C-alpha positions in Angstrom: -17.5 -10.8 -1.8 -16.0 -10.1 1.1 -16.3 -6.0 2.1 -12.9 -4.2 3.4 -12.6 -3.4 7.0 -12.6 0.6 7.4 -12.1 2.7 4.2 -9.0 3.8 2.9 -9.7 8.1 2.8 -6.7 8.5 4.8 -4.7 8.0 2.7 -5.8 11.5 1.1 -4.1 13.4 3.9 -0.5 11.2 2.6 -0.5 11.3 -0.9 -0.8 15.1 -2.7 -3.2 15.0 -5.1 -4.5 11.8 -4.3 -7.2 11.4 -7.4 -5.6 12.7 -10.0 -3.3 9.4 -8.9 -5.8 6.9 -8.6 -6.8 6.4 -12.4 -4.1 4.0 -13.1 -4.8 1.6 -10.4 -8.3 1.0 -11.2 -9.9 -2.0 -12.5 -12.8 -3.9 -12.4 -12.9 -6.2 -9.5 -16.3 -8.0 -10.4 -14.5 -11.5 -10.1 -12.2 -10.4 -7.0 -14.0 -13.4 -4.8 -12.8 -14.4 -0.5 -10.1 -16.8 -1.2 -8.3 -13.7 -3.2 -9.3 -11.0 -0.4 -7.8 -13.6 1.7 -4.4 -14.1 0.0 -4.1 -10.3 -0.5 -4.4 -9.8 3.0 -1.6 -12.1 4.0 0.9 -10.6 0.9 0.2 -7.4 1.9 1.1 -8.1 5.7 3.8 -9.6 4.6 5.5 -6.7 2.1 4.6 -4.0 5.1 6.5 -5.8 7.4 9.1 -5.5 4.9 8.6 -1.7 4.6 9.1 -1.8 7.9 12.2 -3.6 8.6 13.6 -1.7 5.6 12.7 2.1 7.8 14.2 0.3 10.9 17.6 -0.8 8.5 17.7 2.1 6.7 17.6 -1.0 3.7 16.2 1.2 0.4 16.2 -1.8 -1.8 13.9 -3.7 0.9 11.4 -1.0 0.8 11.4 0.0 -2.7 11.0 -3.5 -3.8 8.2 -4.1 -1.4 6.0 -0.8 -2.0 6.8 -1.6 -5.8 4.2 -5.0 -5.1 1.9 -3.2 -2.9 1.3 -0.7 -5.9 0.5 -3.8 -8.3 -1.2 -5.1 -5.7 -4.3 -2.5 -5.1 -5.6 -1.4 -8.0 -6.0 -5.5 -8.4 -8.0 -5.1 -5.4 -10.0 -2.1 -5.9 -8.3 0.0 -3.6 -6.0 2.0 -6.1 -5.8 4.3 -2.5 -3.7 1.7 -1.2 -1.2 1.2 -4.8 -1.2 5.5 -5.1 0.4 5.1 -1.6 2.8 2.0 -2.3 3.4 4.6 -5.6 4.3 7.6 -2.9 6.8 5.6 -0.7 8.7 4.2 -3.7 9.2 7.4 -5.2 10.5 9.0 -1.9 12.7 5.5 -1.7 13.5 6.2 -5.0 14.8 10.0 -4.3 16.7 8.7 -1.0 14.0 10.5 1.1 13.7 7.0 3.6 12.8 9.2 6.8 10.0 10.9 4.6 8.6 7.3 3.8 7.6 6.3 7.6 4.7 8.2 8.2 3.5 6.7 5.2 4.6 3.0 6.0 3.3 3.8 9.7 -0.6 4.7 7.9 -0.5 1.2 6.2 0.8 -0.8 8.9 -2.2 0.9 11.3 -5.0 0.2 8.7 -3.7 -3.1 8.1 -4.5 -3.4 11.9 -7.7 -3.4 11.2 -7.7 -6.6 9.5 -7.2 -8.4 12.5 
């Protein structure tokens, strides 16, 4: 299995009570292979672009849908921190706090830049 570059410890600075929120997203990742990781990276790039576009257009529905998809993918890939981050974005969007989600979206995009 390929290891993801970088780490996701930075999420703790952005999400309140991160450690308490991780457990529902933890899964056994022994079966994650290199091909699945490549698919994940491509998909999370697309979804992060959707989030960034949603921020620019002030499009809550696009942001909610992208965050919801990322939330499901993170734990599956052994990155529950990414799931919690996406959950936090989704919560802020649902609470009509779109502007407050921008730093979270930016942080996710910066993390993805480590895959280049």
